MARGU-375528 format. One record per atom (N, C-alpha, C): residue in one letter; x, y, z; residue number from 1; atom name. Coordinates in Angstrom, 3 decimals, always signed. Layout:
N
+------+----------+----------+----------+-----+------+
: code :       px :       py :       pz : pos : site :
+------+----------+----------+----------+-----+------+
:    A :        X :        Y :        Z : NUM :   CA :
...
+------+----------+----------+----------+-----+------+
This chain:
81
+------+----------+----------+----------+-----+------+
: code :       px :       py :       pz : pos : site :
+------+----------+----------+----------+-----+------+
:    M :   +0.841 :   -1.176 :   +0.000 :   1 :    N :
:    M :   +0.000 :   +0.000 :   +0.000 :   1 :   CA :
:    M :   +0.886 :   +1.238 :   +0.000 :   1 :    C :
:    K :   +0.364 :   +2.333 :   -0.516 :   2 :    N :
:    K :   +1.096 :   +3.600 :   -0.548 :   2 :   CA :
:    K :   +0.489 :   +4.553 :   +0.474 :   2 :    C :
:    V :   +1.372 :   +5.204 :   +1.235 :   3 :    N :
:    V :   +0.962 :   +6.194 :   +2.221 :   3 :   CA :
:    V :   +1.817 :   +7.443 :   +2.009 :   3 :    C :
:    K :   +1.164 :   +8.575 :   +1.943 :   4 :    N :
:    K :   +1.877 :   +9.849 :   +1.795 :   4 :   CA :
:    K :   +2.187 :  +10.386 :   +3.188 :   4 :    C :
:    L :   +3.457 :  +10.643 :   +3.463 :   5 :    N :
:    L :   +3.881 :  +11.188 :   +4.749 :   5 :   CA :
:    L :   +4.185 :  +12.668 :   +4.598 :   5 :    C :
:    L :   +3.712 :  +13.470 :   +5.542 :   6 :    N :
:    L :   +3.970 :  +14.905 :   +5.574 :   6 :   CA :
:    L :   +4.835 :  +15.212 :   +6.786 :   6 :    C :
:    F :   +5.845 :  +16.065 :   +6.583 :   7 :    N :
:    F :   +6.799 :  +16.388 :   +7.652 :   7 :   CA :
:    F :   +6.761 :  +17.876 :   +7.968 :   7 :    C :
:    F :   +6.991 :  +18.202 :   +9.230 :   8 :    N :
:    F :   +6.960 :  +19.582 :   +9.691 :   8 :   CA :
:    F :   +8.121 :  +19.835 :  +10.650 :   8 :    C :
:    A :   +8.452 :  +21.123 :  +10.819 :   9 :    N :
:    A :   +9.445 :  +21.584 :  +11.797 :   9 :   CA :
:    A :  +10.767 :  +20.829 :  +11.661 :   9 :    C :
:    Q :  +11.338 :  +20.394 :  +12.791 :  10 :    N :
:    Q :  +12.661 :  +19.772 :  +12.756 :  10 :   CA :
:    Q :  +12.673 :  +18.450 :  +11.997 :  10 :    C :
:    L :  +11.545 :  +17.770 :  +11.908 :  11 :    N :
:    L :  +11.498 :  +16.524 :  +11.144 :  11 :   CA :
:    L :  +11.634 :  +16.821 :   +9.651 :  11 :    C :
:    K :  +10.985 :  +17.855 :   +9.189 :  12 :    N :
:    K :  +11.114 :  +18.287 :   +7.783 :  12 :   CA :
:    K :  +12.568 :  +18.639 :   +7.480 :  12 :    C :
:    D :  +13.222 :  +19.315 :   +8.408 :  13 :    N :
:    D :  +14.639 :  +19.661 :   +8.228 :  13 :   CA :
:    D :  +15.510 :  +18.414 :   +8.202 :  13 :    C :
:    F :  +15.232 :  +17.455 :   +9.058 :  14 :    N :
:    F :  +16.038 :  +16.236 :   +9.135 :  14 :   CA :
:    F :  +15.875 :  +15.397 :   +7.866 :  14 :    C :
:    I :  +14.647 :  +15.216 :   +7.413 :  15 :    N :
:    I :  +14.368 :  +14.410 :   +6.215 :  15 :   CA :
:    I :  +14.791 :  +15.167 :   +4.958 :  15 :    C :
:    Q :  +14.827 :  +16.470 :   +5.035 :  16 :    N :
:    Q :  +15.168 :  +17.369 :   +3.930 :  16 :   CA :
:    Q :  +14.136 :  +17.301 :   +2.805 :  16 :    C :
:    A :  +12.890 :  +17.145 :   +3.203 :  17 :    N :
:    A :  +11.773 :  +17.154 :   +2.263 :  17 :   CA :
:    A :  +10.488 :  +17.395 :   +3.046 :  17 :    C :
:    P :   +9.505 :  +18.064 :   +2.441 :  18 :    N :
:    P :   +8.240 :  +18.281 :   +3.147 :  18 :   CA :
:    P :   +7.317 :  +17.066 :   +3.138 :  18 :    C :
:    E :   +7.562 :  +16.140 :   +2.211 :  19 :    N :
:    E :   +6.702 :  +14.961 :   +2.119 :  19 :   CA :
:    E :   +7.402 :  +13.874 :   +1.319 :  19 :    C :
:    L :   +6.899 :  +12.660 :   +1.445 :  20 :    N :
:    L :   +7.322 :  +11.548 :   +0.603 :  20 :   CA :
:    L :   +6.258 :  +10.475 :   +0.643 :  20 :    C :
:    V :   +6.305 :   +9.586 :   -0.322 :  21 :    N :
:    V :   +5.359 :   +8.474 :   -0.394 :  21 :   CA :
:    V :   +6.112 :   +7.196 :   -0.057 :  21 :    C :
:    L :   +5.581 :   +6.446 :   +0.898 :  22 :    N :
:    L :   +6.174 :   +5.165 :   +1.276 :  22 :   CA :
:    L :   +5.330 :   +4.029 :   +0.730 :  22 :    C :
:    E :   +6.007 :   +3.038 :   +0.195 :  23 :    N :
:    E :   +5.360 :   +1.765 :   -0.169 :  23 :   CA :
:    E :   +5.484 :   +0.871 :   +1.052 :  23 :    C :
:    L :   +4.380 :   +0.466 :   +1.615 :  24 :    N :
:    L :   +4.380 :   -0.333 :   +2.838 :  24 :   CA :
:    L :   +3.598 :   -1.613 :   +2.635 :  24 :    C :
:    A :   +4.040 :   -2.652 :   +3.298 :  25 :    N :
:    A :   +3.254 :   -3.884 :   +3.338 :  25 :   CA :
:    A :   +2.181 :   -3.679 :   +4.393 :  25 :    C :
:    G :   +0.940 :   -3.713 :   +4.008 :  26 :    N :
:    G :   -0.133 :   -3.423 :   +4.948 :  26 :   CA :
:    G :   -0.770 :   -4.693 :   +5.461 :  26 :    C :
:    P :   -1.647 :   -4.583 :   +6.411 :  27 :    N :
:    P :   -2.032 :   -3.360 :   +7.108 :  27 :   CA :
:    P :   -1.015 :   -2.978 :   +8.182 :  27 :    C :
:    L :   -0.866 :   -1.681 :   +8.376 :  28 :    N :
:    L :   +0.054 :   -1.155 :   +9.389 :  28 :   CA :
:    L :   -0.624 :   -0.048 :  +10.180 :  28 :    C :
:    S :   -0.169 :   +0.123 :  +11.406 :  29 :    N :
:    S :   -0.636 :   +1.242 :  +12.225 :  29 :   CA :
:    S :   +0.215 :   +2.468 :  +11.904 :  29 :    C :
:    C :   -0.235 :   +3.610 :  +12.365 :  30 :    N :
:    C :   +0.543 :   +4.845 :  +12.202 :  30 :   CA :
:    C :   +1.918 :   +4.687 :  +12.843 :  30 :    C :
:    R :   +1.977 :   +4.067 :  +14.013 :  31 :    N :
:    R :   +3.254 :   +3.851 :  +14.712 :  31 :   CA :
:    R :   +4.183 :   +2.967 :  +13.893 :  31 :    C :
:    E :   +3.649 :   +1.920 :  +13.298 :  32 :    N :
:    E :   +4.480 :   +1.023 :  +12.492 :  32 :   CA :
:    E :   +5.014 :   +1.736 :  +11.247 :  32 :    C :
:    A :   +4.221 :   +2.609 :  +10.651 :  33 :    N :
:    A :   +4.695 :   +3.400 :   +9.514 :  33 :   CA :
:    A :   +5.803 :   +4.348 :   +9.962 :  33 :    C :
:    S :   +5.628 :   +4.966 :  +11.115 :  34 :    N :
:    S :   +6.652 :   +5.856 :  +11.672 :  34 :   CA :
:    S :   +7.942 :   +5.078 :  +11.960 :  34 :    C :
:    D :   +7.813 :   +3.884 :  +12.499 :  35 :    N :
:    D :   +8.984 :   +3.041 :  +12.762 :  35 :   CA :
:    D :   +9.705 :   +2.678 :  +11.471 :  35 :    C :
:    T :   +8.954 :   +2.407 :  +10.414 :  36 :    N :
:    T :   +9.544 :   +2.103 :   +9.107 :  36 :   CA :
:    T :  +10.348 :   +3.296 :   +8.612 :  36 :    C :
:    L :   +9.792 :   +4.492 :   +8.757 :  37 :    N :
:    L :  +10.510 :   +5.701 :   +8.366 :  37 :   CA :
:    L :  +11.784 :   +5.844 :   +9.188 :  37 :    C :
:    G :  +11.711 :   +5.561 :  +10.485 :  38 :    N :
:    G :  +12.881 :   +5.657 :  +11.359 :  38 :   CA :
:    G :  +13.997 :   +4.717 :  +10.933 :  38 :    C :
:    R :  +13.654 :   +3.561 :  +10.403 :  39 :    N :
:    R :  +14.681 :   +2.636 :   +9.904 :  39 :   CA :
:    R :  +15.323 :   +3.164 :   +8.624 :  39 :    C :
:    Q :  +14.562 :   +3.891 :   +7.824 :  40 :    N :
:    Q :  +15.100 :   +4.449 :   +6.583 :  40 :   CA :
:    Q :  +15.937 :   +5.699 :   +6.834 :  40 :    C :
:    Y :  +15.663 :   +6.392 :   +7.931 :  41 :    N :
:    Y :  +16.381 :   +7.613 :   +8.295 :  41 :   CA :
:    Y :  +16.915 :   +7.474 :   +9.715 :  41 :    C :
:    P :  +18.014 :   +6.715 :   +9.869 :  42 :    N :
:    P :  +18.590 :   +6.553 :  +11.203 :  42 :   CA :
:    P :  +18.888 :   +7.927 :  +11.824 :  42 :    C :
:    G :  +18.583 :   +8.050 :  +13.067 :  43 :    N :
:    G :  +18.771 :   +9.319 :  +13.753 :  43 :   CA :
:    G :  +17.484 :  +10.106 :  +13.900 :  43 :    C :
:    A :  +16.474 :   +9.777 :  +13.104 :  44 :    N :
:    A :  +15.191 :  +10.481 :  +13.196 :  44 :   CA :
:    A :  +14.321 :   +9.920 :  +14.315 :  44 :    C :
:    G :  +14.715 :   +8.786 :  +14.877 :  45 :    N :
:    G :  +13.898 :   +8.120 :  +15.877 :  45 :   CA :
:    G :  +13.538 :   +8.976 :  +17.065 :  45 :    C :
:    S :  +14.469 :   +9.786 :  +17.542 :  46 :    N :
:    S :  +14.177 :  +10.615 :  +18.712 :  46 :   CA :
:    S :  +13.121 :  +11.669 :  +18.395 :  46 :    C :
:    I :  +13.101 :  +12.162 :  +17.167 :  47 :    N :
:    I :  +12.064 :  +13.116 :  +16.758 :  47 :   CA :
:    I :  +10.743 :  +12.376 :  +16.569 :  47 :    C :
:    L :  +10.795 :  +11.245 :  +15.870 :  48 :    N :
:    L :   +9.575 :  +10.485 :  +15.580 :  48 :   CA :
:    L :   +8.877 :  +10.022 :  +16.849 :  48 :    C :
:    D :   +9.649 :   +9.688 :  +17.875 :  49 :    N :
:    D :   +9.067 :   +9.225 :  +19.135 :  49 :   CA :
:    D :   +8.210 :  +10.297 :  +19.814 :  49 :    C :
:    Q :   +8.457 :  +11.560 :  +19.486 :  50 :    N :
:    Q :   +7.732 :  +12.661 :  +20.113 :  50 :   CA :
:    Q :   +6.579 :  +13.186 :  +19.254 :  50 :    C :
:    C :   +6.433 :  +12.664 :  +18.059 :  51 :    N :
:    C :   +5.448 :  +13.195 :  +17.116 :  51 :   CA :
:    C :   +4.023 :  +12.762 :  +17.445 :  51 :    C :
:    A :   +3.120 :  +13.712 :  +17.281 :  52 :    N :
:    A :   +1.699 :  +13.390 :  +17.206 :  52 :   CA :
:    A :   +1.438 :  +13.002 :  +15.754 :  52 :    C :
:    V :   +0.353 :  +12.281 :  +15.507 :  53 :    N :
:    V :   +0.054 :  +11.863 :  +14.146 :  53 :   CA :
:    V :   -1.362 :  +12.283 :  +13.758 :  53 :    C :
:    A :   -1.478 :  +12.682 :  +12.501 :  54 :    N :
:    A :   -2.784 :  +13.012 :  +11.938 :  54 :   CA :
:    A :   -2.956 :  +12.189 :  +10.661 :  54 :    C :
:    R :   -4.035 :  +11.440 :  +10.603 :  55 :    N :
:    R :   -4.349 :  +10.655 :   +9.414 :  55 :   CA :
:    R :   -5.461 :  +11.371 :   +8.665 :  55 :    C :
:    N :   -5.165 :  +11.726 :   +7.431 :  56 :    N :
:    N :   -6.143 :  +12.415 :   +6.580 :  56 :   CA :
:    N :   -6.713 :  +13.659 :   +7.262 :  56 :    C :
:    G :   -5.828 :  +14.392 :   +7.947 :  57 :    N :
:    G :   -6.210 :  +15.668 :   +8.549 :  57 :   CA :
:    G :   -6.800 :  +15.605 :   +9.941 :  57 :    C :
:    L :   -6.942 :  +14.414 :  +10.515 :  58 :    N :
:    L :   -7.504 :  +14.285 :  +11.855 :  58 :   CA :
:    L :   -6.495 :  +13.642 :  +12.802 :  58 :    C :
:    L :   -6.329 :  +14.223 :  +13.977 :  59 :    N :
:    L :   -5.435 :  +13.617 :  +14.962 :  59 :   CA :
:    L :   -5.979 :  +12.254 :  +15.365 :  59 :    C :
:    V :   -5.087 :  +11.283 :  +15.400 :  60 :    N :
:    V :   -5.470 :   +9.905 :  +15.734 :  60 :   CA :
:    V :   -4.430 :   +9.323 :  +16.684 :  60 :    C :
:    P :   -4.780 :   +8.265 :  +17.414 :  61 :    N :
:    P :   -3.776 :   +7.594 :  +18.252 :  61 :   CA :
:    P :   -2.778 :   +6.848 :  +17.366 :  61 :    C :
:    E :   -1.612 :   +6.574 :  +17.926 :  62 :    N :
:    E :   -0.552 :   +5.881 :  +17.175 :  62 :   CA :
:    E :   -0.981 :   +4.514 :  +16.669 :  62 :    C :
:    N :   -1.925 :   +3.881 :  +17.346 :  63 :    N :
:    N :   -2.334 :   +2.535 :  +16.936 :  63 :   CA :
:    N :   -3.444 :   +2.542 :  +15.878 :  63 :    C :
:    A :   -3.826 :   +3.724 :  +15.386 :  64 :    N :
:    A :   -4.820 :   +3.796 :  +14.312 :  64 :   CA :
:    A :   -4.251 :   +3.137 :  +13.056 :  64 :    C :
:    M :   -5.076 :   +2.372 :  +12.389 :  65 :    N :
:    M :   -4.627 :   +1.634 :  +11.212 :  65 :   CA :
:    M :   -4.696 :   +2.503 :   +9.959 :  65 :    C :
:    L :   -3.713 :   +2.305 :   +9.097 :  66 :    N :
:    L :   -3.631 :   +3.027 :   +7.829 :  66 :   CA :
:    L :   -4.246 :   +2.201 :   +6.712 :  66 :    C :
:    E :   -4.729 :   +2.906 :   +5.699 :  67 :    N :
:    E :   -5.250 :   +2.267 :   +4.502 :  67 :   CA :
:    E :   -4.520 :   +2.827 :   +3.290 :  67 :    C :
:    D :   -4.558 :   +2.098 :   +2.203 :  68 :    N :
:    D :   -3.923 :   +2.540 :   +0.976 :  68 :   CA :
:    D :   -4.415 :   +3.929 :   +0.596 :  68 :    C :
:    G :   -3.473 :   +4.822 :   +0.285 :  69 :    N :
:    G :   -3.821 :   +6.177 :   -0.124 :  69 :   CA :
:    G :   -3.958 :   +7.173 :   +1.004 :  69 :    C :
:    D :   -3.820 :   +6.737 :   +2.258 :  70 :    N :
:    D :   -3.920 :   +7.662 :   +3.386 :  70 :   CA :
:    D :   -2.778 :   +8.672 :   +3.365 :  70 :    C :
:    E :   -3.031 :   +9.810 :   +4.005 :  71 :    N :
:    E :   -2.020 :  +10.839 :   +4.217 :  71 :   CA :
:    E :   -1.742 :  +10.879 :   +5.716 :  71 :    C :
:    L :   -0.482 :  +10.713 :   +6.081 :  72 :    N :
:    L :   -0.088 :  +10.681 :   +7.487 :  72 :   CA :
:    L :   +0.842 :  +11.852 :   +7.765 :  72 :    C :
:    A :   +0.383 :  +12.783 :   +8.583 :  73 :    N :
:    A :   +1.196 :  +13.922 :   +8.983 :  73 :   CA :
:    A :   +1.869 :  +13.594 :  +10.308 :  73 :    C :
:    L :   +3.181 :  +13.770 :  +10.350 :  74 :    N :
:    L :   +3.962 :  +13.552 :  +11.566 :  74 :   CA :
:    L :   +4.282 :  +14.908 :  +12.147 :  74 :    C :
:    L :   +3.759 :  +15.177 :  +13.336 :  75 :    N :
:    L :   +3.776 :  +16.503 :  +13.930 :  75 :   CA :
:    L :   +4.655 :  +16.552 :  +15.170 :  75 :    C :
:    P :   +5.902 :  +16.998 :  +15.005 :  76 :    N :
:    P :   +6.772 :  +17.100 :  +16.172 :  76 :   CA :
:    P :   +6.324 :  +18.237 :  +17.086 :  76 :    C :
:    P :   +6.701 :  +18.155 :  +18.361 :  77 :    N :
:    P :   +6.376 :  +19.269 :  +19.253 :  77 :   CA :
:    P :   +7.130 :  +20.504 :  +18.806 :  77 :    C :
:    V :   +6.510 :  +21.647 :  +18.971 :  78 :    N :
:    V :   +7.145 :  +22.908 :  +18.582 :  78 :   CA :
:    V :   +7.176 :  +23.833 :  +19.782 :  78 :    C :
:    S :   +8.088 :  +24.756 :  +19.739 :  79 :    N :
:    S :   +8.145 :  +25.779 :  +20.786 :  79 :   CA :
:    S :   +8.414 :  +27.105 :  +20.115 :  79 :    C :
:    G :   +8.134 :  +28.113 :  +20.798 :  80 :    N :
:    G :   +8.355 :  +29.445 :  +20.245 :  80 :   CA :
:    G :   +7.821 :  +30.475 :  +21.212 :  80 :    C :
:    G :   +7.869 :  +31.673 :  +20.769 :  81 :    N :
:    G :   +7.368 :  +32.694 :  +21.665 :  81 :   CA :
:    G :   +7.193 :  +33.995 :  +21.021 :  81 :    C :
+------+----------+----------+----------+-----+------+
């Protein structure tokens, strides 16, 4: 299955792209997709562990299941002032 991943803040900087499409063997949860990305980008794990996830524009728990064609936004914590 194909899942479009969207990246923001420091994760976008680390991956050096705002988005990418992953080919995944499904079915997978959002967490499992994030773990797959972490294996492809060693060092991103500490950022990914802190990310909230949104599937198709809605915040969901990490154990929410993905379907072919879903869009998964990985949202790291941000700070500012």
